[in-house]
Structures are given as structure tokens and as C-alpha cells.
mmCIF file of the N, C-alpha and C atoms, coordinates in Angstrom:
data_MODEL
# 
_entry.id   MODEL 
# 
loop_
_atom_site.group_PDB 
_atom_site.id 
_atom_site.type_symbol 
_atom_site.label_atom_id 
_atom_site.label_alt_id 
_atom_site.label_comp_id 
_atom_site.label_asym_id 
_atom_site.label_entity_id 
_atom_site.label_seq_id 
_atom_site.pdbx_PDB_ins_code 
_atom_site.Cartn_x 
_atom_site.Cartn_y 
_atom_site.Cartn_z 
_atom_site.occupancy 
_atom_site.B_iso_or_equiv 
_atom_site.pdbx_formal_charge 
_atom_site.auth_seq_id 
_atom_site.auth_comp_id 
_atom_site.auth_asym_id 
_atom_site.auth_atom_id 
_atom_site.pdbx_PDB_model_num 
ATOM 1   N N  . MET A 1 1  ? 122.879 109.217 97.018  1.00 0.00 ? 1  MET A N  1 
ATOM 2   C CA . MET A 1 1  ? 121.457 109.456 96.932  1.00 0.00 ? 1  MET A CA 1 
ATOM 3   C C  . MET A 1 1  ? 120.757 108.108 97.073  1.00 0.00 ? 1  MET A C  1 
ATOM 4   N N  . ILE A 1 2  ? 119.712 108.086 97.858  1.00 0.00 ? 2  ILE A N  1 
ATOM 5   C CA . ILE A 1 2  ? 118.919 106.882 98.087  1.00 0.00 ? 2  ILE A CA 1 
ATOM 6   C C  . ILE A 1 2  ? 117.505 107.167 97.604  1.00 0.00 ? 2  ILE A C  1 
ATOM 7   N N  . GLU A 1 3  ? 116.936 106.213 96.851  1.00 0.00 ? 3  GLU A N  1 
ATOM 8   C CA . GLU A 1 3  ? 115.571 106.383 96.349  1.00 0.00 ? 3  GLU A CA 1 
ATOM 9   C C  . GLU A 1 3  ? 114.756 105.171 96.774  1.00 0.00 ? 3  GLU A C  1 
ATOM 10  N N  . ILE A 1 4  ? 113.591 105.431 97.376  1.00 0.00 ? 4  ILE A N  1 
ATOM 11  C CA . ILE A 1 4  ? 112.721 104.373 97.867  1.00 0.00 ? 4  ILE A CA 1 
ATOM 12  C C  . ILE A 1 4  ? 111.296 104.651 97.399  1.00 0.00 ? 4  ILE A C  1 
ATOM 13  N N  . THR A 1 5  ? 110.627 103.605 96.906  1.00 0.00 ? 5  THR A N  1 
ATOM 14  C CA . THR A 1 5  ? 109.211 103.711 96.551  1.00 0.00 ? 5  THR A CA 1 
ATOM 15  C C  . THR A 1 5  ? 108.425 102.929 97.589  1.00 0.00 ? 5  THR A C  1 
ATOM 16  N N  . GLY A 1 6  ? 107.377 103.552 98.125  1.00 0.00 ? 6  GLY A N  1 
ATOM 17  C CA . GLY A 1 6  ? 106.607 102.880 99.157  1.00 0.00 ? 6  GLY A CA 1 
ATOM 18  C C  . GLY A 1 6  ? 105.190 103.383 99.232  1.00 0.00 ? 6  GLY A C  1 
ATOM 19  N N  . GLU A 1 7  ? 104.514 102.877 100.231 1.00 0.00 ? 7  GLU A N  1 
ATOM 20  C CA . GLU A 1 7  ? 103.098 103.180 100.415 1.00 0.00 ? 7  GLU A CA 1 
ATOM 21  C C  . GLU A 1 7  ? 102.943 104.215 101.516 1.00 0.00 ? 7  GLU A C  1 
ATOM 22  N N  . GLY A 1 8  ? 102.166 105.237 101.225 1.00 0.00 ? 8  GLY A N  1 
ATOM 23  C CA . GLY A 1 8  ? 101.869 106.251 102.234 1.00 0.00 ? 8  GLY A CA 1 
ATOM 24  C C  . GLY A 1 8  ? 100.682 105.826 103.071 1.00 0.00 ? 8  GLY A C  1 
ATOM 25  N N  . ARG A 1 9  ? 100.048 106.782 103.661 1.00 0.00 ? 9  ARG A N  1 
ATOM 26  C CA . ARG A 1 9  ? 98.923  106.533 104.558 1.00 0.00 ? 9  ARG A CA 1 
ATOM 27  C C  . ARG A 1 9  ? 97.687  106.058 103.794 1.00 0.00 ? 9  ARG A C  1 
ATOM 28  N N  . GLU A 1 10 ? 96.945  105.133 104.401 1.00 0.00 ? 10 GLU A N  1 
ATOM 29  C CA . GLU A 1 10 ? 95.701  104.637 103.809 1.00 0.00 ? 10 GLU A CA 1 
ATOM 30  C C  . GLU A 1 10 ? 94.544  105.524 104.250 1.00 0.00 ? 10 GLU A C  1 
ATOM 31  N N  . ILE A 1 11 ? 93.652  105.809 103.300 1.00 0.00 ? 11 ILE A N  1 
ATOM 32  C CA . ILE A 1 11 ? 92.465  106.617 103.572 1.00 0.00 ? 11 ILE A CA 1 
ATOM 33  C C  . ILE A 1 11 ? 91.254  105.714 103.364 1.00 0.00 ? 11 ILE A C  1 
ATOM 34  N N  . ILE A 1 12 ? 90.354  105.687 104.323 1.00 0.00 ? 12 ILE A N  1 
ATOM 35  C CA . ILE A 1 12 ? 89.133  104.895 104.201 1.00 0.00 ? 12 ILE A CA 1 
ATOM 36  C C  . ILE A 1 12 ? 87.994  105.852 103.875 1.00 0.00 ? 12 ILE A C  1 
ATOM 37  N N  . ALA A 1 13 ? 87.293  105.570 102.775 1.00 0.00 ? 13 ALA A N  1 
ATOM 38  C CA . ALA A 1 13 ? 86.169  106.397 102.343 1.00 0.00 ? 13 ALA A CA 1 
ATOM 39  C C  . ALA A 1 13 ? 84.979  105.474 102.099 1.00 0.00 ? 13 ALA A C  1 
ATOM 40  N N  . GLY A 1 14 ? 84.136  105.345 103.099 1.00 0.00 ? 14 GLY A N  1 
ATOM 41  C CA . GLY A 1 14 ? 83.002  104.434 102.978 1.00 0.00 ? 14 GLY A CA 1 
ATOM 42  C C  . GLY A 1 14 ? 83.494  103.006 102.858 1.00 0.00 ? 14 GLY A C  1 
ATOM 43  N N  . LYS A 1 15 ? 83.119  102.334 101.759 1.00 0.00 ? 15 LYS A N  1 
ATOM 44  C CA . LYS A 1 15 ? 83.552  100.956 101.520 1.00 0.00 ? 15 LYS A CA 1 
ATOM 45  C C  . LYS A 1 15 ? 84.839  100.886 100.714 1.00 0.00 ? 15 LYS A C  1 
ATOM 46  N N  . ARG A 1 16 ? 85.413  102.026 100.409 1.00 0.00 ? 16 ARG A N  1 
ATOM 47  C CA . ARG A 1 16 ? 86.630  102.077 99.592  1.00 0.00 ? 16 ARG A CA 1 
ATOM 48  C C  . ARG A 1 16 ? 87.851  102.415 100.442 1.00 0.00 ? 16 ARG A C  1 
ATOM 49  N N  . SER A 1 17 ? 88.965  101.885 99.998  1.00 0.00 ? 17 SER A N  1 
ATOM 50  C CA . SER A 1 17 ? 90.250  102.168 100.616 1.00 0.00 ? 17 SER A CA 1 
ATOM 51  C C  . SER A 1 17 ? 91.122  102.847 99.562  1.00 0.00 ? 17 SER A C  1 
ATOM 52  N N  . ILE A 1 18 ? 91.788  103.927 99.922  1.00 0.00 ? 18 ILE A N  1 
ATOM 53  C CA . ILE A 1 18 ? 92.656  104.654 98.992  1.00 0.00 ? 18 ILE A CA 1 
ATOM 54  C C  . ILE A 1 18 ? 94.053  104.676 99.596  1.00 0.00 ? 18 ILE A C  1 
ATOM 55  N N  . ARG A 1 19 ? 95.013  104.104 98.870  1.00 0.00 ? 19 ARG A N  1 
ATOM 56  C CA . ARG A 1 19 ? 96.404  104.078 99.337  1.00 0.00 ? 19 ARG A CA 1 
ATOM 57  C C  . ARG A 1 19 ? 97.245  104.931 98.398  1.00 0.00 ? 19 ARG A C  1 
ATOM 58  N N  . THR A 1 20 ? 98.118  105.735 98.971  1.00 0.00 ? 20 THR A N  1 
ATOM 59  C CA . THR A 1 20 ? 99.000  106.566 98.162  1.00 0.00 ? 20 THR A CA 1 
ATOM 60  C C  . THR A 1 20 ? 100.330 105.849 97.966  1.00 0.00 ? 20 THR A C  1 
ATOM 61  N N  . ILE A 1 21 ? 100.860 105.932 96.753  1.00 0.00 ? 21 ILE A N  1 
ATOM 62  C CA . ILE A 1 21 ? 102.171 105.388 96.438  1.00 0.00 ? 21 ILE A CA 1 
ATOM 63  C C  . ILE A 1 21 ? 103.093 106.576 96.214  1.00 0.00 ? 21 ILE A C  1 
ATOM 64  N N  . VAL A 1 22 ? 104.208 106.620 96.950  1.00 0.00 ? 22 VAL A N  1 
ATOM 65  C CA . VAL A 1 22 ? 105.119 107.749 96.892  1.00 0.00 ? 22 VAL A CA 1 
ATOM 66  C C  . VAL A 1 22 ? 106.548 107.271 96.618  1.00 0.00 ? 22 VAL A C  1 
ATOM 67  N N  . ARG A 1 23 ? 107.353 108.167 96.080  1.00 0.00 ? 23 ARG A N  1 
ATOM 68  C CA . ARG A 1 23 ? 108.782 107.910 95.907  1.00 0.00 ? 23 ARG A CA 1 
ATOM 69  C C  . ARG A 1 23 ? 109.529 108.947 96.730  1.00 0.00 ? 23 ARG A C  1 
ATOM 70  N N  . ALA A 1 24 ? 110.393 108.467 97.622  1.00 0.00 ? 24 ALA A N  1 
ATOM 71  C CA . ALA A 1 24 ? 111.199 109.349 98.453  1.00 0.00 ? 24 ALA A CA 1 
ATOM 72  C C  . ALA A 1 24 ? 112.645 109.281 97.979  1.00 0.00 ? 24 ALA A C  1 
ATOM 73  N N  . THR A 1 25 ? 113.253 110.440 97.797  1.00 0.00 ? 25 THR A N  1 
ATOM 74  C CA . THR A 1 25 ? 114.659 110.540 97.421  1.00 0.00 ? 25 THR A CA 1 
ATOM 75  C C  . THR A 1 25 ? 115.380 111.298 98.532  1.00 0.00 ? 25 THR A C  1 
ATOM 76  N N  . VAL A 1 26 ? 116.442 110.683 99.043  1.00 0.00 ? 26 VAL A N  1 
ATOM 77  C CA . VAL A 1 26 ? 117.191 111.242 100.164 1.00 0.00 ? 26 VAL A CA 1 
ATOM 78  C C  . VAL A 1 26 ? 118.637 111.443 99.738  1.00 0.00 ? 26 VAL A C  1 
ATOM 79  N N  . MET A 1 27 ? 119.179 112.594 100.086 1.00 0.00 ? 27 MET A N  1 
ATOM 80  C CA . MET A 1 27 ? 120.592 112.850 99.846  1.00 0.00 ? 27 MET A CA 1 
ATOM 81  C C  . MET A 1 27 ? 121.256 113.077 101.202 1.00 0.00 ? 27 MET A C  1 
ATOM 82  N N  . ILE A 1 28 ? 122.254 112.240 101.486 1.00 0.00 ? 28 ILE A N  1 
ATOM 83  C CA . ILE A 1 28 ? 122.969 112.297 102.749 1.00 0.00 ? 28 ILE A CA 1 
ATOM 84  C C  . ILE A 1 28 ? 124.362 112.874 102.486 1.00 0.00 ? 28 ILE A C  1 
ATOM 85  N N  . GLY A 1 29 ? 124.776 113.800 103.319 1.00 0.00 ? 29 GLY A N  1 
ATOM 86  C CA . GLY A 1 29 ? 126.077 114.438 103.155 1.00 0.00 ? 29 GLY A CA 1 
ATOM 87  C C  . GLY A 1 29 ? 127.112 113.864 104.093 1.00 0.00 ? 29 GLY A C  1 
ATOM 88  N N  . PRO A 1 30 ? 128.234 114.520 104.173 1.00 0.00 ? 30 PRO A N  1 
ATOM 89  C CA . PRO A 1 30 ? 129.315 114.084 105.057 1.00 0.00 ? 30 PRO A CA 1 
ATOM 90  C C  . PRO A 1 30 ? 128.838 114.000 106.508 1.00 0.00 ? 30 PRO A C  1 
ATOM 91  N N  . GLY A 1 31 ? 129.293 112.975 107.194 1.00 0.00 ? 31 GLY A N  1 
ATOM 92  C CA . GLY A 1 31 ? 128.920 112.803 108.594 1.00 0.00 ? 31 GLY A CA 1 
ATOM 93  C C  . GLY A 1 31 ? 127.491 112.336 108.791 1.00 0.00 ? 31 GLY A C  1 
ATOM 94  N N  . GLY A 1 32 ? 126.836 111.860 107.719 1.00 0.00 ? 32 GLY A N  1 
ATOM 95  C CA . GLY A 1 32 ? 125.464 111.381 107.827 1.00 0.00 ? 32 GLY A CA 1 
ATOM 96  C C  . GLY A 1 32 ? 124.429 112.482 107.918 1.00 0.00 ? 32 GLY A C  1 
ATOM 97  N N  . GLU A 1 33 ? 124.809 113.698 107.572 1.00 0.00 ? 33 GLU A N  1 
ATOM 98  C CA . GLU A 1 33 ? 123.882 114.832 107.649 1.00 0.00 ? 33 GLU A CA 1 
ATOM 99  C C  . GLU A 1 33 ? 122.910 114.805 106.471 1.00 0.00 ? 33 GLU A C  1 
ATOM 100 N N  . LEU A 1 34 ? 121.635 115.000 106.773 1.00 0.00 ? 34 LEU A N  1 
ATOM 101 C CA . LEU A 1 34 ? 120.603 115.049 105.742 1.00 0.00 ? 34 LEU A CA 1 
ATOM 102 C C  . LEU A 1 34 ? 120.750 116.345 104.953 1.00 0.00 ? 34 LEU A C  1 
ATOM 103 N N  . ILE A 1 35 ? 120.966 116.212 103.651 1.00 0.00 ? 35 ILE A N  1 
ATOM 104 C CA . ILE A 1 35 ? 121.099 117.395 102.797 1.00 0.00 ? 35 ILE A CA 1 
ATOM 105 C C  . ILE A 1 35 ? 119.754 117.730 102.149 1.00 0.00 ? 35 ILE A C  1 
ATOM 106 N N  . SER A 1 36 ? 119.070 116.700 101.633 1.00 0.00 ? 36 SER A N  1 
ATOM 107 C CA . SER A 1 36 ? 117.761 116.963 101.042 1.00 0.00 ? 36 SER A CA 1 
ATOM 108 C C  . SER A 1 36 ? 116.876 115.730 101.124 1.00 0.00 ? 36 SER A C  1 
ATOM 109 N N  . LEU A 1 37 ? 115.577 115.988 101.162 1.00 0.00 ? 37 LEU A N  1 
ATOM 110 C CA . LEU A 1 37 ? 114.564 114.946 101.171 1.00 0.00 ? 37 LEU A CA 1 
ATOM 111 C C  . LEU A 1 37 ? 113.450 115.407 100.245 1.00 0.00 ? 37 LEU A C  1 
ATOM 112 N N  . ARG A 1 38 ? 113.117 114.561 99.281  1.00 0.00 ? 38 ARG A N  1 
ATOM 113 C CA . ARG A 1 38 ? 112.041 114.901 98.339  1.00 0.00 ? 38 ARG A CA 1 
ATOM 114 C C  . ARG A 1 38 ? 111.059 113.731 98.315  1.00 0.00 ? 38 ARG A C  1 
ATOM 115 N N  . ILE A 1 39 ? 109.795 114.011 98.539  1.00 0.00 ? 39 ILE A N  1 
ATOM 116 C CA . ILE A 1 39 ? 108.750 112.989 98.493  1.00 0.00 ? 39 ILE A CA 1 
ATOM 117 C C  . ILE A 1 39 ? 107.788 113.370 97.383  1.00 0.00 ? 39 ILE A C  1 
ATOM 118 N N  . MET A 1 40 ? 107.652 112.466 96.403  1.00 0.00 ? 40 MET A N  1 
ATOM 119 C CA . MET A 1 40 ? 106.786 112.728 95.249  1.00 0.00 ? 40 MET A CA 1 
ATOM 120 C C  . MET A 1 40 ? 105.664 111.695 95.195  1.00 0.00 ? 40 MET A C  1 
ATOM 121 N N  . PRO A 1 41 ? 104.409 112.140 95.153  1.00 0.00 ? 41 PRO A N  1 
ATOM 122 C CA . PRO A 1 41 ? 103.315 111.186 94.972  1.00 0.00 ? 41 PRO A CA 1 
ATOM 123 C C  . PRO A 1 41 ? 103.339 110.639 93.547  1.00 0.00 ? 41 PRO A C  1 
ATOM 124 N N  . LEU A 1 42 ? 103.157 109.332 93.404  1.00 0.00 ? 42 LEU A N  1 
ATOM 125 C CA . LEU A 1 42 ? 103.165 108.698 92.090  1.00 0.00 ? 42 LEU A CA 1 
ATOM 126 C C  . LEU A 1 42 ? 101.766 108.277 91.644  1.00 0.00 ? 42 LEU A C  1 
ATOM 127 N N  . ALA A 1 43 ? 101.026 107.636 92.552  1.00 0.00 ? 43 ALA A N  1 
ATOM 128 C CA . ALA A 1 43 ? 99.729  107.081 92.156  1.00 0.00 ? 43 ALA A CA 1 
ATOM 129 C C  . ALA A 1 43 ? 98.867  106.832 93.387  1.00 0.00 ? 43 ALA A C  1 
ATOM 130 N N  . LEU A 1 44 ? 97.605  106.581 93.129  1.00 0.00 ? 44 LEU A N  1 
ATOM 131 C CA . LEU A 1 44 ? 96.661  106.144 94.149  1.00 0.00 ? 44 LEU A CA 1 
ATOM 132 C C  . LEU A 1 44 ? 96.197  104.745 93.772  1.00 0.00 ? 44 LEU A C  1 
ATOM 133 N N  . ILE A 1 45 ? 96.069  103.886 94.759  1.00 0.00 ? 45 ILE A N  1 
ATOM 134 C CA . ILE A 1 45 ? 95.459  102.577 94.535  1.00 0.00 ? 45 ILE A CA 1 
ATOM 135 C C  . ILE A 1 45 ? 94.140  102.591 95.293  1.00 0.00 ? 45 ILE A C  1 
ATOM 136 N N  . VAL A 1 46 ? 93.054  102.416 94.561  1.00 0.00 ? 46 VAL A N  1 
ATOM 137 C CA . VAL A 1 46 ? 91.712  102.433 95.143  1.00 0.00 ? 46 VAL A CA 1 
ATOM 138 C C  . VAL A 1 46 ? 91.204  101.001 95.177  1.00 0.00 ? 46 VAL A C  1 
ATOM 139 N N  . SER A 1 47 ? 90.755  100.554 96.351  1.00 0.00 ? 47 SER A N  1 
ATOM 140 C CA . SER A 1 47 ? 90.247  99.198  96.522  1.00 0.00 ? 47 SER A CA 1 
ATOM 141 C C  . SER A 1 47 ? 88.812  99.254  97.027  1.00 0.00 ? 47 SER A C  1 
ATOM 142 N N  . GLY A 1 48 ? 87.994  98.368  96.502  1.00 0.00 ? 48 GLY A N  1 
ATOM 143 C CA . GLY A 1 48 ? 86.616  98.270  96.958  1.00 0.00 ? 48 GLY A CA 1 
ATOM 144 C C  . GLY A 1 48 ? 85.837  97.321  96.083  1.00 0.00 ? 48 GLY A C  1 
ATOM 145 N N  . ASP A 1 49 ? 84.809  96.727  96.641  1.00 0.00 ? 49 ASP A N  1 
ATOM 146 C CA . ASP A 1 49 ? 83.963  95.782  95.897  1.00 0.00 ? 49 ASP A CA 1 
ATOM 147 C C  . ASP A 1 49 ? 84.800  94.688  95.239  1.00 0.00 ? 49 ASP A C  1 
ATOM 148 N N  . ASP A 1 50 ? 85.822  94.189  95.957  1.00 0.00 ? 50 ASP A N  1 
ATOM 149 C CA . ASP A 1 50 ? 86.709  93.121  95.465  1.00 0.00 ? 50 ASP A CA 1 
ATOM 150 C C  . ASP A 1 50 ? 87.439  93.494  94.184  1.00 0.00 ? 50 ASP A C  1 
ATOM 151 N N  . LYS A 1 51 ? 87.639  94.792  93.942  1.00 0.00 ? 51 LYS A N  1 
ATOM 152 C CA . LYS A 1 51 ? 88.382  95.264  92.772  1.00 0.00 ? 51 LYS A CA 1 
ATOM 153 C C  . LYS A 1 51 ? 89.416  96.281  93.220  1.00 0.00 ? 51 LYS A C  1 
ATOM 154 N N  . GLN A 1 52 ? 90.450  96.486  92.380  1.00 0.00 ? 52 GLN A N  1 
ATOM 155 C CA . GLN A 1 52 ? 91.450  97.518  92.643  1.00 0.00 ? 52 GLN A CA 1 
ATOM 156 C C  . GLN A 1 52 ? 91.705  98.291  91.367  1.00 0.00 ? 52 GLN A C  1 
ATOM 157 N N  . TRP A 1 53 ? 91.934  99.603  91.528  1.00 0.00 ? 53 TRP A N  1 
ATOM 158 C CA . TRP A 1 53 ? 92.252  100.468 90.403  1.00 0.00 ? 53 TRP A CA 1 
ATOM 159 C C  . TRP A 1 53 ? 93.482  101.289 90.751  1.00 0.00 ? 53 TRP A C  1 
ATOM 160 N N  . ALA A 1 54 ? 94.253  101.649 89.743  1.00 0.00 ? 54 ALA A N  1 
ATOM 161 C CA . ALA A 1 54 ? 95.401  102.540 89.938  1.00 0.00 ? 54 ALA A CA 1 
ATOM 162 C C  . ALA A 1 54 ? 95.120  103.842 89.202  1.00 0.00 ? 54 ALA A C  1 
ATOM 163 N N  . ILE A 1 55 ? 95.369  104.955 89.882  1.00 0.00 ? 55 ILE A N  1 
ATOM 164 C CA . ILE A 1 55 ? 95.173  106.277 89.305  1.00 0.00 ? 55 ILE A CA 1 
ATOM 165 C C  . ILE A 1 55 ? 96.503  107.017 89.360  1.00 0.00 ? 55 ILE A C  1 
ATOM 166 N N  . SER A 1 56 ? 96.980  107.451 88.205  1.00 0.00 ? 56 SER A N  1 
ATOM 167 C CA . SER A 1 56 ? 98.262  108.148 88.133  1.00 0.00 ? 56 SER A CA 1 
ATOM 168 C C  . SER A 1 56 ? 98.151  109.555 88.694  1.00 0.00 ? 56 SER A C  1 
ATOM 169 N N  . ILE A 1 57 ? 99.179  109.975 89.415  1.00 0.00 ? 57 ILE A N  1 
ATOM 170 C CA . ILE A 1 57 ? 99.270  111.353 89.896  1.00 0.00 ? 57 ILE A CA 1 
ATOM 171 C C  . ILE A 1 57 ? 100.385 112.090 89.168  1.00 0.00 ? 57 ILE A C  1 
ATOM 172 N N  . ASP A 1 58 ? 101.408 111.339 88.745  1.00 0.00 ? 58 ASP A N  1 
ATOM 173 C CA . ASP A 1 58 ? 102.596 111.971 88.159  1.00 0.00 ? 58 ASP A CA 1 
ATOM 174 C C  . ASP A 1 58 ? 102.568 112.059 86.634  1.00 0.00 ? 58 ASP A C  1 
ATOM 175 N N  . GLY A 1 59 ? 101.478 111.643 86.005  1.00 0.00 ? 59 GLY A N  1 
ATOM 176 C CA . GLY A 1 59 ? 101.381 111.728 84.547  1.00 0.00 ? 59 GLY A CA 1 
ATOM 177 C C  . GLY A 1 59 ? 101.898 110.502 83.821  1.00 0.00 ? 59 GLY A C  1 
ATOM 178 N N  . GLU A 1 60 ? 102.563 109.594 84.529  1.00 0.00 ? 60 GLU A N  1 
ATOM 179 C CA . GLU A 1 60 ? 103.037 108.347 83.930  1.00 0.00 ? 60 GLU A CA 1 
ATOM 180 C C  . GLU A 1 60 ? 101.911 107.314 83.983  1.00 0.00 ? 60 GLU A C  1 
ATOM 181 N N  . PRO A 1 61 ? 101.956 106.306 83.103  1.00 0.00 ? 61 PRO A N  1 
ATOM 182 C CA . PRO A 1 61 ? 100.935 105.258 83.172  1.00 0.00 ? 61 PRO A CA 1 
ATOM 183 C C  . PRO A 1 61 ? 100.934 104.599 84.552  1.00 0.00 ? 61 PRO A C  1 
ATOM 184 N N  . ALA A 1 62 ? 99.764  104.286 85.063  1.00 0.00 ? 62 ALA A N  1 
ATOM 185 C CA . ALA A 1 62 ? 99.620  103.677 86.391  1.00 0.00 ? 62 ALA A CA 1 
ATOM 186 C C  . ALA A 1 62 ? 99.053  102.270 86.221  1.00 0.00 ? 62 ALA A C  1 
ATOM 187 N N  . ASP A 1 63 ? 99.931  101.304 85.986  1.00 0.00 ? 63 ASP A N  1 
ATOM 188 C CA . ASP A 1 63 ? 99.515  99.908  85.898  1.00 0.00 ? 63 ASP A CA 1 
ATOM 189 C C  . ASP A 1 63 ? 99.518  99.311  87.294  1.00 0.00 ? 63 ASP A C  1 
ATOM 190 N N  . LEU A 1 64 ? 98.437  98.674  87.678  1.00 0.00 ? 64 LEU A N  1 
ATOM 191 C CA . LEU A 1 64 ? 98.244  98.204  89.042  1.00 0.00 ? 64 LEU A CA 1 
ATOM 192 C C  . LEU A 1 64 ? 99.312  97.201  89.477  1.00 0.00 ? 64 LEU A C  1 
ATOM 193 N N  . GLU A 1 65 ? 99.558  96.164  88.701  1.00 0.00 ? 65 GLU A N  1 
ATOM 194 C CA . GLU A 1 65 ? 100.492 95.108  89.118  1.00 0.00 ? 65 GLU A CA 1 
ATOM 195 C C  . GLU A 1 65 ? 101.908 95.628  89.364  1.00 0.00 ? 65 GLU A C  1 
ATOM 196 N N  . PRO A 1 66 ? 102.498 96.411  88.460  1.00 0.00 ? 66 PRO A N  1 
ATOM 197 C CA . PRO A 1 66 ? 103.840 96.949  88.731  1.00 0.00 ? 66 PRO A CA 1 
ATOM 198 C C  . PRO A 1 66 ? 103.883 97.832  89.994  1.00 0.00 ? 66 PRO A C  1 
ATOM 199 N N  . LEU A 1 67 ? 102.816 98.594  90.236  1.00 0.00 ? 67 LEU A N  1 
ATOM 200 C CA . LEU A 1 67 ? 102.765 99.423  91.443  1.00 0.00 ? 67 LEU A CA 1 
ATOM 201 C C  . LEU A 1 67 ? 102.743 98.558  92.699  1.00 0.00 ? 67 LEU A C  1 
ATOM 202 N N  . LEU A 1 68 ? 101.945 97.497  92.681  1.00 0.00 ? 68 LEU A N  1 
ATOM 203 C CA . LEU A 1 68 ? 101.888 96.598  93.824  1.00 0.00 ? 68 LEU A CA 1 
ATOM 204 C C  . LEU A 1 68 ? 103.241 95.915  94.038  1.00 0.00 ? 68 LEU A C  1 
ATOM 205 N N  . ASP A 1 69 ? 103.921 95.566  92.957  1.00 0.00 ? 69 ASP A N  1 
ATOM 206 C CA . ASP A 1 69 ? 105.257 94.957  93.065  1.00 0.00 ? 69 ASP A CA 1 
ATOM 207 C C  . ASP A 1 69 ? 106.258 95.932  93.683  1.00 0.00 ? 69 ASP A C  1 
ATOM 208 N N  . MET A 1 70 ? 106.149 97.215  93.364  1.00 0.00 ? 70 MET A N  1 
ATOM 209 C CA . MET A 1 70 ? 107.071 98.220  93.894  1.00 0.00 ? 70 MET A CA 1 
ATOM 210 C C  . MET A 1 70 ? 107.004 98.339  95.407  1.00 0.00 ? 70 MET A C  1 
ATOM 211 N N  . ILE A 1 71 ? 105.819 98.139  95.974  1.00 0.00 ? 71 ILE A N  1 
ATOM 212 C CA . ILE A 1 71 ? 105.639 98.378  97.397  1.00 0.00 ? 71 ILE A CA 1 
ATOM 213 C C  . ILE A 1 71 ? 105.655 97.101  98.220  1.00 0.00 ? 71 ILE A C  1 
ATOM 214 N N  . SER A 1 72 ? 105.785 95.960  97.585  1.00 0.00 ? 72 SER A N  1 
ATOM 215 C CA . SER A 1 72 ? 105.795 94.715  98.367  1.00 0.00 ? 72 SER A CA 1 
ATOM 216 C C  . SER A 1 72 ? 107.182 94.255  98.683  1.00 0.00 ? 72 SER A C  1 
# 
């Protein structure tokens, strides 16, 4: 099983930018065959007016710095 945390598509809303943070879990079977793929949204990072905010989607605390570290 392989688990990767990364950034999804960026959404531009006026002067704000909204980036989705997702976790993808992949299970590969014999012969490299894809058995399962699960993509779970974790948080949104909203940027604008020289500020950034993190909004949790999965119910866990959404601290901005750890989220940025996960995707860099």
C-alpha cells in the first residue's frame, strides 16, 4: 500500500486562492495491477490579502504549517 499527501487543483475566487489538500492511498496487486485507489480530502488552504488560512475537511485539526510541509 502506498500513501501520498499532496495538493489538488487550485480554485481562484476573486482575490482569493483555494487549494485542496488530499491524501491518496493506492493498493497494487500482483503484476502491478491496481487493486484500489482512495482519495480523501483533508483540508483547504485559502490564500488572500497576504494571509493564509487552513480549513479542515476531515474533522482533524488543520494547522497551516504542517499542511504546507506535507505538500512541499
